[in-house]
C-alpha positions, 0 to 999 in steps of 0.5 A: 909209102908214108902217111904224109906221102899219101895224103900229099898225093891224094891232094894233088890228085883232088887238085886236078880232079876239081878243074875236071867236076867245076863245070859239071852241072853249072848253069850261068845266069843268062841260062837261068834268066836271072841275071842280077845287076852289075854281074857277068851274064855268064857268072853260074846261077847257083854255086853249090861248093859242098856239092862239088867238094864231095864229088871231087873227094869222091872221084879222087878216091878212084885214081888214088885208088889205082895209083896206091895199089900199083905203088904199094908193092914197091914199099 
């Protein structure tokens, strides 16, 4: 498998895992008790983009590794 194909497959897996990881640990402004005026009470109180990206990247390695393990003998 070429490097370009591997990167494309990892990106697809990463994108799917992003939507799996996104709701983990999110507290709404209403749950935190700090609703900002003019915002929706269900909006996140704190957005931790770096943590979400890092967690998604690490979790995506697992399905990509399994995929690569089974696809590698075919090439």
